[in-house]
C-alpha positions in Angstrom: 0.0 0.0 0.0 2.9 2.4 0.8 4.5 1.7 -2.6 1.2 2.6 -4.4 1.0 5.8 -2.4 4.6 6.7 -3.1 4.2 6.1 -6.8 1.1 8.3 -6.9 3.0 11.1 -5.1 5.9 10.8 -7.5 3.5 10.9 -10.5 1.7 14.0 -9.1 5.1 15.7 -8.5 6.1 14.9 -12.1 2.9 16.4 -13.5 3.3 19.5 -11.3 6.9 20.0 -12.6 5.7 19.5 -16.2 2.9 22.0 -15.7 5.4 24.5 -14.1 7.7 24.1 -17.2 4.8 24.7 -19.5 3.9 27.9 -17.6 7.4 29.2 -17.9 7.5 28.4 -21.7 4.2 30.2 -22.2 5.4 33.1 -20.2 8.6 33.4 -22.2 6.6 33.2 -25.5 4.3 36.0 -24.4 7.2 38.1 -23.2 8.9 37.7 -26.6 5.7 38.5 -28.4 5.2 41.7 -26.4 8.8 42.7 -27.0 8.5 42.2 -30.7 5.2 44.2 -30.8 6.9 47.0 -28.9 9.8 47.1 -31.3 7.4 47.1 -34.3 5.4 49.9 -32.8 8.5 51.9 -32.0 9.6 51.4 -35.6 6.3 52.7 -36.9 6.4 55.6 -34.5 9.9 56.6 -35.7 8.8 56.3 -39.3 5.8 58.5 -38.6 7.9 61.1 -36.9 10.4 61.2 -39.7 7.6 61.5 -42.3 5.9 64.3 -40.2 9.2 66.2 -40.0 9.8 65.9 -43.8 6.2 67.1 -44.4 6.6 70.1 -42.1 9.9 71.0 -43.7 8.4 70.8 -47.2 5.6 73.1 -46.1 8.0 75.7 -44.8 10.2 75.6 -47.9 7.2 76.1 -50.2 5.6 78.9 -48.1 2.4 77.0 -47.5 2.8 77.4 -43.8 2.0 81.2 -44.2 -1.1 80.4 -46.2 -2.3 77.8 -43.7 -1.7 80.2 -40.8 -3.7 82.9 -42.5 -6.5 80.5 -43.2 -6.8 79.3 -39.7 -7.0 82.8 -38.2 -10.6 83.7 -37.3 -12.1 86.8 -38.7 -12.5 89.6 -36.2 -16.0 90.8 -35.6 -16.8 94.4 -35.2 -15.2 97.5 -36.7 -11.6 96.9 -35.7 
């Protein structure tokens, strides 16, 4: 009877260890996935900022910034 009990305990401990290893593997997979997603988003953010800078520079070179500024000003009401 003691041998059967001991084998069951050993079996349960093995299952527990396997489960623990699976959790660690899953955690590592998620961590890598999140890290890759962060890198991808940072790359897109950098590309957007570069594109925005180029667009703003092209506006100032062509003088469109002055036109846009005058279009966005609200008309004054009244005599002055």
